[in-house]
GUGUNU-346810 format. One record per residue (C-alpha): y, x, z; residue number from 1; residue in one letter. Coordinates in steps of 0.25 Angstrom, whole numbers, plus 2048, in hexadecimal, padded with zeros to 3 digits. Each point is the difference from the previous one (the first is absolute). Layout:
BEGIN
<site><c2>Y</c2><c1>X</c1><c3>Z</c3><num>NUM</num><residuo>A</residuo></site>
...
This chain:
BEGIN
<site><c2>E22</c2><c1>CBF</c1><c3>4C5</c3><num>1</num><residuo>M</residuo></site>
<site><c2>80E</c2><c1>805</c1><c3>7FF</c3><num>2</num><residuo>A</residuo></site>
<site><c2>80A</c2><c1>7F6</c1><c3>7FC</c3><num>3</num><residuo>D</residuo></site>
<site><c2>80B</c2><c1>802</c1><c3>7F6</c3><num>4</num><residuo>F</residuo></site>
<site><c2>80B</c2><c1>802</c1><c3>80A</c3><num>5</num><residuo>N</residuo></site>
<site><c2>7F8</c2><c1>80C</c1><c3>806</c3><num>6</num><residuo>E</residuo></site>
<site><c2>7FC</c2><c1>807</c1><c3>7F3</c3><num>7</num><residuo>V</residuo></site>
<site><c2>807</c2><c1>7F9</c1><c3>7F5</c3><num>8</num><residuo>G</residuo></site>
<site><c2>7FA</c2><c1>801</c1><c3>7F2</c3><num>9</num><residuo>F</residuo></site>
<site><c2>7F4</c2><c1>807</c1><c3>806</c3><num>10</num><residuo>L</residuo></site>
<site><c2>7FC</c2><c1>7F3</c1><c3>807</c3><num>11</num><residuo>S</residuo></site>
<site><c2>7F3</c2><c1>7F9</c1><c3>7FE</c3><num>12</num><residuo>D</residuo></site>
<site><c2>808</c2><c1>7F3</c1><c3>802</c3><num>13</num><residuo>E</residuo></site>
<site><c2>804</c2><c1>801</c1><c3>7F1</c3><num>14</num><residuo>L</residuo></site>
<site><c2>7F2</c2><c1>7FC</c1><c3>7FB</c3><num>15</num><residuo>T</residuo></site>
<site><c2>804</c2><c1>7F2</c1><c3>7FF</c3><num>16</num><residuo>Q</residuo></site>
<site><c2>80E</c2><c1>803</c1><c3>7FB</c3><num>17</num><residuo>W</residuo></site>
<site><c2>7F9</c2><c1>808</c1><c3>7F5</c3><num>18</num><residuo>T</residuo></site>
<site><c2>7F7</c2><c1>7F4</c1><c3>7FC</c3><num>19</num><residuo>K</residuo></site>
<site><c2>80C</c2><c1>7F7</c1><c3>800</c3><num>20</num><residuo>N</residuo></site>
<site><c2>807</c2><c1>80A</c1><c3>7F6</c3><num>21</num><residuo>A</residuo></site>
<site><c2>7F4</c2><c1>800</c1><c3>7F7</c3><num>22</num><residuo>R</residuo></site>
<site><c2>7FF</c2><c1>7F1</c1><c3>800</c3><num>23</num><residuo>D</residuo></site>
<site><c2>80F</c2><c1>7FF</c1><c3>7FD</c3><num>24</num><residuo>A</residuo></site>
<site><c2>800</c2><c1>809</c1><c3>7F4</c3><num>25</num><residuo>F</residuo></site>
<site><c2>7F1</c2><c1>7FF</c1><c3>7FB</c3><num>26</num><residuo>P</residuo></site>
<site><c2>802</c2><c1>803</c1><c3>7F2</c3><num>27</num><residuo>D</residuo></site>
<site><c2>808</c2><c1>80D</c1><c3>802</c3><num>28</num><residuo>A</residuo></site>
<site><c2>7F6</c2><c1>805</c1><c3>80A</c3><num>29</num><residuo>F</residuo></site>
<site><c2>7F4</c2><c1>7FC</c1><c3>7F8</c3><num>30</num><residuo>A</residuo></site>
<site><c2>805</c2><c1>808</c1><c3>7F4</c3><num>31</num><residuo>I</residuo></site>
<site><c2>804</c2><c1>80C</c1><c3>809</c3><num>32</num><residuo>A</residuo></site>
<site><c2>7F1</c2><c1>800</c1><c3>805</c3><num>33</num><residuo>H</residuo></site>
<site><c2>7FB</c2><c1>7FE</c1><c3>7F2</c3><num>34</num><residuo>R</residuo></site>
<site><c2>809</c2><c1>80C</c1><c3>7FB</c3><num>35</num><residuo>M</residuo></site>
<site><c2>7FB</c2><c1>809</c1><c3>80C</c3><num>36</num><residuo>N</residuo></site>
<site><c2>7F1</c2><c1>7FD</c1><c3>7FD</c3><num>37</num><residuo>N</residuo></site>
<site><c2>802</c2><c1>804</c1><c3>7F2</c3><num>38</num><residuo>M</residuo></site>
<site><c2>809</c2><c1>80B</c1><c3>803</c3><num>39</num><residuo>G</residuo></site>
<site><c2>7F6</c2><c1>806</c1><c3>80A</c3><num>40</num><residuo>M</residuo></site>
<site><c2>7F4</c2><c1>7FF</c1><c3>7F6</c3><num>41</num><residuo>R</residuo></site>
<site><c2>809</c2><c1>808</c1><c3>7F6</c3><num>42</num><residuo>I</residuo></site>
<site><c2>804</c2><c1>80A</c1><c3>80B</c3><num>43</num><residuo>L</residuo></site>
<site><c2>7F1</c2><c1>804</c1><c3>802</c3><num>44</num><residuo>W</residuo></site>
<site><c2>7FE</c2><c1>801</c1><c3>7F1</c3><num>45</num><residuo>E</residuo></site>
<site><c2>80C</c2><c1>809</c1><c3>7FD</c3><num>46</num><residuo>L</residuo></site>
<site><c2>7FC</c2><c1>80D</c1><c3>7F9</c3><num>47</num><residuo>P</residuo></site>
<site><c2>801</c2><c1>80C</c1><c3>80A</c3><num>48</num><residuo>T</residuo></site>
<site><c2>7FB</c2><c1>80C</c1><c3>7F7</c3><num>49</num><residuo>Q</residuo></site>
<site><c2>805</c2><c1>806</c1><c3>7F3</c3><num>50</num><residuo>N</residuo></site>
<site><c2>80E</c2><c1>7FB</c1><c3>802</c3><num>51</num><residuo>L</residuo></site>
<site><c2>80D</c2><c1>805</c1><c3>7FB</c3><num>52</num><residuo>T</residuo></site>
<site><c2>80A</c2><c1>803</c1><c3>80B</c3><num>53</num><residuo>E</residuo></site>
<site><c2>808</c2><c1>7F3</c1><c3>7FC</c3><num>54</num><residuo>T</residuo></site>
<site><c2>7F3</c2><c1>7F8</c1><c3>801</c3><num>55</num><residuo>Q</residuo></site>
<site><c2>7FD</c2><c1>806</c1><c3>80E</c3><num>56</num><residuo>V</residuo></site>
<site><c2>80E</c2><c1>7FC</c1><c3>805</c3><num>57</num><residuo>W</residuo></site>
<site><c2>7FF</c2><c1>7F2</c1><c3>7F9</c3><num>58</num><residuo>S</residuo></site>
<site><c2>7F3</c2><c1>7FD</c1><c3>808</c3><num>59</num><residuo>V</residuo></site>
<site><c2>806</c2><c1>805</c1><c3>80D</c3><num>60</num><residuo>A</residuo></site>
<site><c2>80C</c2><c1>7F6</c1><c3>7FC</c3><num>61</num><residuo>G</residuo></site>
<site><c2>7F6</c2><c1>7F5</c1><c3>7FE</c3><num>62</num><residuo>Y</residuo></site>
<site><c2>7FA</c2><c1>802</c1><c3>80E</c3><num>63</num><residuo>A</residuo></site>
<site><c2>80E</c2><c1>801</c1><c3>806</c3><num>64</num><residuo>R</residuo></site>
<site><c2>804</c2><c1>7F3</c1><c3>7FA</c3><num>65</num><residuo>G</residuo></site>
<site><c2>7F4</c2><c1>7F8</c1><c3>804</c3><num>66</num><residuo>I</residuo></site>
<site><c2>801</c2><c1>805</c1><c3>80E</c3><num>67</num><residuo>E</residuo></site>
<site><c2>80F</c2><c1>7FC</c1><c3>801</c3><num>68</num><residuo>S</residuo></site>
<site><c2>7FC</c2><c1>7F2</c1><c3>7FA</c3><num>69</num><residuo>F</residuo></site>
<site><c2>7F5</c2><c1>7FE</c1><c3>80A</c3><num>70</num><residuo>Q</residuo></site>
<site><c2>809</c2><c1>804</c1><c3>80C</c3><num>71</num><residuo>T</residuo></site>
<site><c2>80B</c2><c1>7F7</c1><c3>7FA</c3><num>72</num><residuo>C</residuo></site>
<site><c2>7F7</c2><c1>7F4</c1><c3>801</c3><num>73</num><residuo>I</residuo></site>
<site><c2>7FB</c2><c1>803</c1><c3>80E</c3><num>74</num><residuo>L</residuo></site>
<site><c2>80E</c2><c1>800</c1><c3>805</c3><num>75</num><residuo>L</residuo></site>
<site><c2>805</c2><c1>7F4</c1><c3>7F8</c3><num>76</num><residuo>A</residuo></site>
<site><c2>7F5</c2><c1>7F8</c1><c3>805</c3><num>77</num><residuo>E</residuo></site>
<site><c2>804</c2><c1>804</c1><c3>80F</c3><num>78</num><residuo>R</residuo></site>
<site><c2>80E</c2><c1>7FC</c1><c3>7FD</c3><num>79</num><residuo>G</residuo></site>
<site><c2>806</c2><c1>80E</c1><c3>800</c3><num>80</num><residuo>A</residuo></site>
<site><c2>807</c2><c1>7FE</c1><c3>7F3</c3><num>81</num><residuo>L</residuo></site>
<site><c2>80B</c2><c1>80B</c1><c3>800</c3><num>82</num><residuo>A</residuo></site>
<site><c2>7F5</c2><c1>80A</c1><c3>801</c3><num>83</num><residuo>E</residuo></site>
<site><c2>7F7</c2><c1>7F9</c1><c3>7F6</c3><num>84</num><residuo>A</residuo></site>
<site><c2>80C</c2><c1>800</c1><c3>7F6</c3><num>85</num><residuo>R</residuo></site>
<site><c2>801</c2><c1>80F</c1><c3>803</c3><num>86</num><residuo>A</residuo></site>
<site><c2>7F1</c2><c1>802</c1><c3>7FC</c3><num>87</num><residuo>L</residuo></site>
<site><c2>802</c2><c1>7F7</c1><c3>7F4</c3><num>88</num><residuo>A</residuo></site>
<site><c2>80B</c2><c1>809</c1><c3>7FB</c3><num>89</num><residuo>R</residuo></site>
<site><c2>7F7</c2><c1>80C</c1><c3>803</c3><num>90</num><residuo>L</residuo></site>
<site><c2>7F5</c2><c1>7FA</c1><c3>7F8</c3><num>91</num><residuo>C</residuo></site>
<site><c2>80A</c2><c1>7FD</c1><c3>7F4</c3><num>92</num><residuo>A</residuo></site>
<site><c2>805</c2><c1>80F</c1><c3>801</c3><num>93</num><residuo>E</residuo></site>
<site><c2>7F2</c2><c1>805</c1><c3>7FF</c3><num>94</num><residuo>S</residuo></site>
<site><c2>7FD</c2><c1>7F7</c1><c3>7F4</c3><num>95</num><residuo>V</residuo></site>
<site><c2>80D</c2><c1>805</c1><c3>7F9</c3><num>96</num><residuo>I</residuo></site>
<site><c2>7FD</c2><c1>80E</c1><c3>803</c3><num>97</num><residuo>V</residuo></site>
<site><c2>7F2</c2><c1>7FF</c1><c3>7FB</c3><num>98</num><residuo>T</residuo></site>
<site><c2>805</c2><c1>7F9</c1><c3>7F4</c3><num>99</num><residuo>A</residuo></site>
<site><c2>80A</c2><c1>80B</c1><c3>7FD</c3><num>100</num><residuo>G</residuo></site>
<site><c2>7F5</c2><c1>80A</c1><c3>801</c3><num>101</num><residuo>L</residuo></site>
<site><c2>7F7</c2><c1>7F9</c1><c3>7F6</c3><num>102</num><residuo>L</residuo></site>
<site><c2>80B</c2><c1>7FC</c1><c3>7F7</c3><num>103</num><residuo>K</residuo></site>
<site><c2>80C</c2><c1>809</c1><c3>801</c3><num>104</num><residuo>V</residuo></site>
<site><c2>800</c2><c1>80E</c1><c3>7FB</c3><num>105</num><residuo>E</residuo></site>
<site><c2>805</c2><c1>80A</c1><c3>80A</c3><num>106</num><residuo>G</residuo></site>
<site><c2>7FE</c2><c1>7F6</c1><c3>80C</c3><num>107</num><residuo>A</residuo></site>
<site><c2>7F6</c2><c1>809</c1><c3>806</c3><num>108</num><residuo>L</residuo></site>
<site><c2>80A</c2><c1>80C</c1><c3>800</c3><num>109</num><residuo>A</residuo></site>
<site><c2>80A</c2><c1>7F7</c1><c3>806</c3><num>110</num><residuo>D</residuo></site>
<site><c2>7F7</c2><c1>7FC</c1><c3>80B</c3><num>111</num><residuo>L</residuo></site>
<site><c2>7FD</c2><c1>80E</c1><c3>804</c3><num>112</num><residuo>H</residuo></site>
<site><c2>80F</c2><c1>804</c1><c3>7FF</c3><num>113</num><residuo>A</residuo></site>
<site><c2>803</c2><c1>7F4</c1><c3>809</c3><num>114</num><residuo>D</residuo></site>
<site><c2>7F6</c2><c1>805</c1><c3>80B</c3><num>115</num><residuo>G</residuo></site>
<site><c2>806</c2><c1>80E</c1><c3>7FF</c3><num>116</num><residuo>A</residuo></site>
<site><c2>80E</c2><c1>7FA</c1><c3>802</c3><num>117</num><residuo>K</residuo></site>
<site><c2>7FB</c2><c1>7FA</c1><c3>80D</c3><num>118</num><residuo>H</residuo></site>
<site><c2>7F9</c2><c1>80C</c1><c3>805</c3><num>119</num><residuo>K</residuo></site>
<site><c2>80C</c2><c1>809</c1><c3>7FC</c3><num>120</num><residuo>L</residuo></site>
<site><c2>80A</c2><c1>7F7</c1><c3>808</c3><num>121</num><residuo>A</residuo></site>
<site><c2>7F6</c2><c1>801</c1><c3>80C</c3><num>122</num><residuo>L</residuo></site>
<site><c2>800</c2><c1>80F</c1><c3>7FF</c3><num>123</num><residuo>C</residuo></site>
<site><c2>80F</c2><c1>801</c1><c3>800</c3><num>124</num><residuo>N</residuo></site>
<site><c2>802</c2><c1>7F7</c1><c3>80C</c3><num>125</num><residuo>R</residuo></site>
<site><c2>7F5</c2><c1>807</c1><c3>808</c3><num>126</num><residuo>M</residuo></site>
<site><c2>807</c2><c1>80D</c1><c3>7FD</c3><num>127</num><residuo>L</residuo></site>
<site><c2>80D</c2><c1>7FB</c1><c3>804</c3><num>128</num><residuo>E</residuo></site>
<site><c2>7FB</c2><c1>7F9</c1><c3>80D</c3><num>129</num><residuo>I</residuo></site>
<site><c2>7F8</c2><c1>80D</c1><c3>804</c3><num>130</num><residuo>N</residuo></site>
<site><c2>80A</c2><c1>80A</c1><c3>7FB</c3><num>131</num><residuo>A</residuo></site>
<site><c2>804</c2><c1>805</c1><c3>80E</c3><num>132</num><residuo>N</residuo></site>
<site><c2>7F3</c2><c1>7FD</c1><c3>808</c3><num>133</num><residuo>T</residuo></site>
<site><c2>7FA</c2><c1>80E</c1><c3>7FE</c3><num>134</num><residuo>G</residuo></site>
<site><c2>7F3</c2><c1>7FA</c1><c3>7FA</c3><num>135</num><residuo>K</residuo></site>
<site><c2>7FF</c2><c1>80B</c1><c3>7F5</c3><num>136</num><residuo>E</residuo></site>
<site><c2>7F2</c2><c1>7FC</c1><c3>7FC</c3><num>137</num><residuo>E</residuo></site>
<site><c2>803</c2><c1>7F2</c1><c3>7FE</c3><num>138</num><residuo>L</residuo></site>
<site><c2>80D</c2><c1>803</c1><c3>7F8</c3><num>139</num><residuo>L</residuo></site>
<site><c2>7F8</c2><c1>80A</c1><c3>7F8</c3><num>140</num><residuo>A</residuo></site>
<site><c2>7F6</c2><c1>7F5</c1><c3>7FD</c3><num>141</num><residuo>W</residuo></site>
<site><c2>80B</c2><c1>7F6</c1><c3>7FB</c3><num>142</num><residuo>F</residuo></site>
<site><c2>807</c2><c1>80B</c1><c3>7F8</c3><num>143</num><residuo>E</residuo></site>
<site><c2>7F3</c2><c1>803</c1><c3>7F9</c3><num>144</num><residuo>A</residuo></site>
<site><c2>7FD</c2><c1>7F1</c1><c3>7FD</c3><num>145</num><residuo>E</residuo></site>
<site><c2>80E</c2><c1>7FF</c1><c3>7FB</c3><num>146</num><residuo>K</residuo></site>
<site><c2>7FF</c2><c1>80C</c1><c3>7F7</c3><num>147</num><residuo>A</residuo></site>
<site><c2>7F3</c2><c1>7FB</c1><c3>7FA</c3><num>148</num><residuo>Q</residuo></site>
<site><c2>807</c2><c1>7F2</c1><c3>7FD</c3><num>149</num><residuo>I</residuo></site>
<site><c2>80C</c2><c1>806</c1><c3>7FA</c3><num>150</num><residuo>V</residuo></site>
<site><c2>7F8</c2><c1>80A</c1><c3>7F7</c3><num>151</num><residuo>A</residuo></site>
<site><c2>7F8</c2><c1>7F4</c1><c3>7FA</c3><num>152</num><residuo>E</residuo></site>
<site><c2>80B</c2><c1>7F5</c1><c3>800</c3><num>153</num><residuo>F</residuo></site>
<site><c2>80D</c2><c1>806</c1><c3>801</c3><num>154</num><residuo>G</residuo></site>
<site><c2>80B</c2><c1>7FE</c1><c3>80B</c3><num>155</num><residuo>K</residuo></site>
<site><c2>802</c2><c1>7F1</c1><c3>7FC</c3><num>156</num><residuo>E</residuo></site>
<site><c2>7F3</c2><c1>7FA</c1><c3>7FD</c3><num>157</num><residuo>P</residuo></site>
<site><c2>801</c2><c1>7F3</c1><c3>7F8</c3><num>158</num><residuo>K</residuo></site>
<site><c2>7FF</c2><c1>7F3</c1><c3>809</c3><num>159</num><residuo>Q</residuo></site>
<site><c2>7F7</c2><c1>7F5</c1><c3>7FA</c3><num>160</num><residuo>L</residuo></site>
<site><c2>807</c2><c1>7F3</c1><c3>7FE</c3><num>161</num><residuo>K</residuo></site>
<site><c2>7F7</c2><c1>7F4</c1><c3>801</c3><num>162</num><residuo>V</residuo></site>
<site><c2>809</c2><c1>7F7</c1><c3>7F9</c3><num>163</num><residuo>G</residuo></site>
<site><c2>801</c2><c1>809</c1><c3>7F4</c3><num>164</num><residuo>S</residuo></site>
<site><c2>7F1</c2><c1>802</c1><c3>800</c3><num>165</num><residuo>L</residuo></site>
<site><c2>7FE</c2><c1>7F1</c1><c3>801</c3><num>166</num><residuo>A</residuo></site>
<site><c2>809</c2><c1>7FE</c1><c3>7F3</c3><num>167</num><residuo>K</residuo></site>
<site><c2>7F9</c2><c1>80B</c1><c3>7F9</c3><num>168</num><residuo>A</residuo></site>
<site><c2>7F2</c2><c1>7FB</c1><c3>804</c3><num>169</num><residuo>A</residuo></site>
<site><c2>803</c2><c1>7F1</c1><c3>7FC</c3><num>170</num><residuo>G</residuo></site>
<site><c2>800</c2><c1>7FC</c1><c3>80F</c3><num>171</num><residuo>M</residuo></site>
<site><c2>80E</c2><c1>7FB</c1><c3>801</c3><num>172</num><residuo>E</residuo></site>
<site><c2>7FD</c2><c1>7F2</c1><c3>805</c3><num>173</num><residuo>L</residuo></site>
<site><c2>7F6</c2><c1>805</c1><c3>80A</c3><num>174</num><residuo>L</residuo></site>
<site><c2>80B</c2><c1>809</c1><c3>805</c3><num>175</num><residuo>Y</residuo></site>
<site><c2>80A</c2><c1>7F5</c1><c3>802</c3><num>176</num><residuo>E</residuo></site>
<site><c2>7F6</c2><c1>7F6</c1><c3>806</c3><num>177</num><residuo>L</residuo></site>
<site><c2>7F7</c2><c1>809</c1><c3>809</c3><num>178</num><residuo>S</residuo></site>
<site><c2>809</c2><c1>80C</c1><c3>802</c3><num>179</num><residuo>Y</residuo></site>
<site><c2>80F</c2><c1>7FD</c1><c3>800</c3><num>180</num><residuo>R</residuo></site>
<site><c2>7FE</c2><c1>7F2</c1><c3>806</c3><num>181</num><residuo>L</residuo></site>
<site><c2>7F8</c2><c1>804</c1><c3>80C</c3><num>182</num><residuo>T</residuo></site>
<site><c2>80A</c2><c1>80B</c1><c3>803</c3><num>183</num><residuo>S</residuo></site>
<site><c2>80B</c2><c1>7F8</c1><c3>806</c3><num>184</num><residuo>G</residuo></site>
<site><c2>7F9</c2><c1>7F8</c1><c3>80B</c3><num>185</num><residuo>N</residuo></site>
<site><c2>7F3</c2><c1>808</c1><c3>802</c3><num>186</num><residuo>G</residuo></site>
<site><c2>7FE</c2><c1>80E</c1><c3>7FC</c3><num>187</num><residuo>A</residuo></site>
<site><c2>80D</c2><c1>806</c1><c3>807</c3><num>188</num><residuo>H</residuo></site>
<site><c2>807</c2><c1>7FE</c1><c3>80D</c3><num>189</num><residuo>A</residuo></site>
<site><c2>80B</c2><c1>7F7</c1><c3>7FA</c3><num>190</num><residuo>T</residuo></site>
<site><c2>808</c2><c1>7F4</c1><c3>804</c3><num>191</num><residuo>I</residuo></site>
<site><c2>7F6</c2><c1>7F8</c1><c3>7F8</c3><num>192</num><residuo>G</residuo></site>
<site><c2>7F5</c2><c1>805</c1><c3>808</c3><num>193</num><residuo>A</residuo></site>
<site><c2>807</c2><c1>7FF</c1><c3>80E</c3><num>194</num><residuo>F</residuo></site>
<site><c2>804</c2><c1>7F2</c1><c3>7FD</c3><num>195</num><residuo>E</residuo></site>
<site><c2>7F1</c2><c1>7FC</c1><c3>802</c3><num>196</num><residuo>R</residuo></site>
<site><c2>802</c2><c1>803</c1><c3>80F</c3><num>197</num><residuo>H</residuo></site>
<site><c2>80C</c2><c1>7F8</c1><c3>802</c3><num>198</num><residuo>M</residuo></site>
<site><c2>804</c2><c1>7F1</c1><c3>7FF</c3><num>199</num><residuo>R</residuo></site>
<site><c2>80E</c2><c1>7FA</c1><c3>800</c3><num>200</num><residuo>A</residuo></site>
<site><c2>805</c2><c1>7F4</c1><c3>808</c3><num>201</num><residuo>D</residuo></site>
<site><c2>807</c2><c1>7F4</c1><c3>7FB</c3><num>202</num><residuo>T</residuo></site>
<site><c2>80D</c2><c1>808</c1><c3>800</c3><num>203</num><residuo>D</residuo></site>
<site><c2>7FA</c2><c1>80C</c1><c3>7F8</c3><num>204</num><residuo>G</residuo></site>
<site><c2>7FF</c2><c1>809</c1><c3>80C</c3><num>205</num><residuo>Y</residuo></site>
<site><c2>7F3</c2><c1>809</c1><c3>800</c3><num>206</num><residuo>L</residuo></site>
<site><c2>7FC</c2><c1>7FD</c1><c3>80E</c3><num>207</num><residuo>D</residuo></site>
<site><c2>7F1</c2><c1>7FE</c1><c3>7FF</c3><num>208</num><residuo>Q</residuo></site>
<site><c2>7F6</c2><c1>80C</c1><c3>7FF</c3><num>209</num><residuo>Y</residuo></site>
<site><c2>7F3</c2><c1>7FD</c1><c3>7F8</c3><num>210</num><residuo>V</residuo></site>
<site><c2>7F3</c2><c1>808</c1><c3>800</c3><num>211</num><residuo>F</residuo></site>
<site><c2>7F5</c2><c1>7F8</c1><c3>7FB</c3><num>212</num><residuo>A</residuo></site>
<site><c2>7F7</c2><c1>7FE</c1><c3>7F4</c3><num>213</num><residuo>P</residuo></site>
<site><c2>808</c2><c1>7FB</c1><c3>7F4</c3><num>214</num><residuo>D</residuo></site>
<site><c2>7FC</c2><c1>7F9</c1><c3>7F3</c3><num>215</num><residuo>A</residuo></site>
<site><c2>80E</c2><c1>7FE</c1><c3>7FA</c3><num>216</num><residuo>S</residuo></site>
<site><c2>7FF</c2><c1>808</c1><c3>7F4</c3><num>217</num><residuo>D</residuo></site>
<site><c2>7F0</c2><c1>801</c1><c3>7FF</c3><num>218</num><residuo>M</residuo></site>
<site><c2>800</c2><c1>7FB</c1><c3>7F2</c3><num>219</num><residuo>R</residuo></site>
<site><c2>809</c2><c1>80B</c1><c3>7FA</c3><num>220</num><residuo>S</residuo></site>
<site><c2>7F9</c2><c1>80A</c1><c3>808</c3><num>221</num><residuo>T</residuo></site>
<site><c2>7F2</c2><c1>7FC</c1><c3>7FB</c3><num>222</num><residuo>L</residuo></site>
<site><c2>806</c2><c1>7FF</c1><c3>7F2</c3><num>223</num><residuo>L</residuo></site>
<site><c2>805</c2><c1>80E</c1><c3>800</c3><num>224</num><residuo>A</residuo></site>
<site><c2>7F3</c2><c1>806</c1><c3>805</c3><num>225</num><residuo>A</residuo></site>
<site><c2>7F8</c2><c1>7F8</c1><c3>7F7</c3><num>226</num><residuo>N</residuo></site>
<site><c2>809</c2><c1>804</c1><c3>7F4</c3><num>227</num><residuo>A</residuo></site>
<site><c2>7FE</c2><c1>80E</c1><c3>803</c3><num>228</num><residuo>A</residuo></site>
<site><c2>7F1</c2><c1>7FF</c1><c3>802</c3><num>229</num><residuo>M</residuo></site>
<site><c2>7FE</c2><c1>7F9</c1><c3>7F2</c3><num>230</num><residuo>I</residuo></site>
<site><c2>807</c2><c1>80B</c1><c3>7FA</c3><num>231</num><residuo>H</residuo></site>
<site><c2>7F8</c2><c1>80B</c1><c3>807</c3><num>232</num><residuo>L</residuo></site>
<site><c2>7F3</c2><c1>7F9</c1><c3>7FB</c3><num>233</num><residuo>I</residuo></site>
<site><c2>805</c2><c1>800</c1><c3>7F2</c3><num>234</num><residuo>G</residuo></site>
<site><c2>803</c2><c1>80F</c1><c3>801</c3><num>235</num><residuo>L</residuo></site>
<site><c2>7F2</c2><c1>803</c1><c3>804</c3><num>236</num><residuo>A</residuo></site>
<site><c2>7FA</c2><c1>7F7</c1><c3>7F5</c3><num>237</num><residuo>V</residuo></site>
<site><c2>809</c2><c1>806</c1><c3>7F5</c3><num>238</num><residuo>E</residuo></site>
<site><c2>801</c2><c1>80F</c1><c3>804</c3><num>239</num><residuo>F</residuo></site>
<site><c2>7F6</c2><c1>804</c1><c3>80A</c3><num>240</num><residuo>L</residuo></site>
<site><c2>7F3</c2><c1>7FC</c1><c3>7F9</c3><num>241</num><residuo>G</residuo></site>
<site><c2>7FE</c2><c1>7F2</c1><c3>806</c3><num>242</num><residuo>M</residuo></site>
<site><c2>7FF</c2><c1>7F9</c1><c3>7F3</c3><num>243</num><residuo>A</residuo></site>
<site><c2>7F3</c2><c1>7F9</c1><c3>805</c3><num>244</num><residuo>S</residuo></site>
<site><c2>809</c2><c1>7F8</c1><c3>808</c3><num>245</num><residuo>Y</residuo></site>
<site><c2>809</c2><c1>7FB</c1><c3>7F5</c3><num>246</num><residuo>E</residuo></site>
<site><c2>7FB</c2><c1>7F2</c1><c3>7FF</c3><num>247</num><residuo>A</residuo></site>
<site><c2>800</c2><c1>7FE</c1><c3>80F</c3><num>248</num><residuo>E</residuo></site>
<site><c2>80E</c2><c1>806</c1><c3>800</c3><num>249</num><residuo>S</residuo></site>
<site><c2>805</c2><c1>7F6</c1><c3>7F5</c3><num>250</num><residuo>R</residuo></site>
<site><c2>7FA</c2><c1>7F4</c1><c3>808</c3><num>251</num><residuo>D</residuo></site>
<site><c2>807</c2><c1>805</c1><c3>80D</c3><num>252</num><residuo>L</residuo></site>
<site><c2>80D</c2><c1>802</c1><c3>7F8</c3><num>253</num><residuo>L</residuo></site>
<site><c2>800</c2><c1>7F1</c1><c3>7FC</c3><num>254</num><residuo>L</residuo></site>
<site><c2>7FD</c2><c1>7FC</c1><c3>80E</c3><num>255</num><residuo>H</residuo></site>
<site><c2>80C</c2><c1>809</c1><c3>805</c3><num>256</num><residuo>W</residuo></site>
<site><c2>809</c2><c1>7FA</c1><c3>7F6</c3><num>257</num><residuo>K</residuo></site>
<site><c2>7FD</c2><c1>7F2</c1><c3>805</c3><num>258</num><residuo>V</residuo></site>
<site><c2>802</c2><c1>804</c1><c3>80F</c3><num>259</num><residuo>I</residuo></site>
<site><c2>80D</c2><c1>808</c1><c3>7FC</c3><num>260</num><residuo>K</residuo></site>
<site><c2>806</c2><c1>7F3</c1><c3>7FA</c3><num>261</num><residuo>E</residuo></site>
<site><c2>7FD</c2><c1>7F8</c1><c3>80C</c3><num>262</num><residuo>V</residuo></site>
<site><c2>805</c2><c1>80A</c1><c3>80A</c3><num>263</num><residuo>L</residuo></site>
<site><c2>80D</c2><c1>802</c1><c3>7F8</c3><num>264</num><residuo>E</residuo></site>
<site><c2>802</c2><c1>7F1</c1><c3>7FF</c3><num>265</num><residuo>A</residuo></site>
<site><c2>7FE</c2><c1>7FE</c1><c3>80F</c3><num>266</num><residuo>Q</residuo></site>
<site><c2>809</c2><c1>80C</c1><c3>803</c3><num>267</num><residuo>D</residuo></site>
<site><c2>80B</c2><c1>7F9</c1><c3>7F8</c3><num>268</num><residuo>Q</residuo></site>
<site><c2>7FE</c2><c1>7F3</c1><c3>806</c3><num>269</num><residuo>A</residuo></site>
<site><c2>801</c2><c1>806</c1><c3>80E</c3><num>270</num><residuo>T</residuo></site>
<site><c2>80D</c2><c1>807</c1><c3>7FC</c3><num>271</num><residuo>A</residuo></site>
<site><c2>806</c2><c1>7F3</c1><c3>7FB</c3><num>272</num><residuo>V</residuo></site>
């Protein structure tokens, strides 16, 4: 069995660490698994036929959200918190965009335009990079792709703003808790994320390199992920034909509110 120093977070040695993490944060992990179990039952009952285009992409958004949630929990329980926070943020983003599709007029068009903006930027860069290579067939392909995009979306397709969409969809608190909060020290290559791998001595010098499982902000990571997931389930129940889960979702929401208050109180106590 390869040890942690050999293969890092792929090591089977983390089995005991995972158990310890679950034991240290039992309520947060318990409701995460309850949400996931319910979320998966909903997933396999979501409609797949006779859907509008908005509903098609909303179902896809649900699938993306629950997959991000599951992988967040997997990484969190192994102590890879920066990456877990990145996935909690992705889960929240999927929830916000799905909510926008279901609740905000024009969100579907904005989502298509945002995809076109990315493709157009890629085409432009590929044309610049390969301009003097003599690869005429490749250049022609990117020119054709660019022309098609410009014809449909113009030369400056609209970029989707997650924060603005969250506000319009009534998801501002989720945006702050699960999207913005996890950006600074998890989702991006920032000083906050890099600090996870350094420790200061008594004089404040960063002289110790750290690479190990971490539980320092486990509560806020699970809080962010669980908050996103409870919203995702709510969207499925209200907008995607899962009304049969309404009573169960209400009970889950009550359970979540209790856990949320406990996690927030523990985080505040730790900060003090």
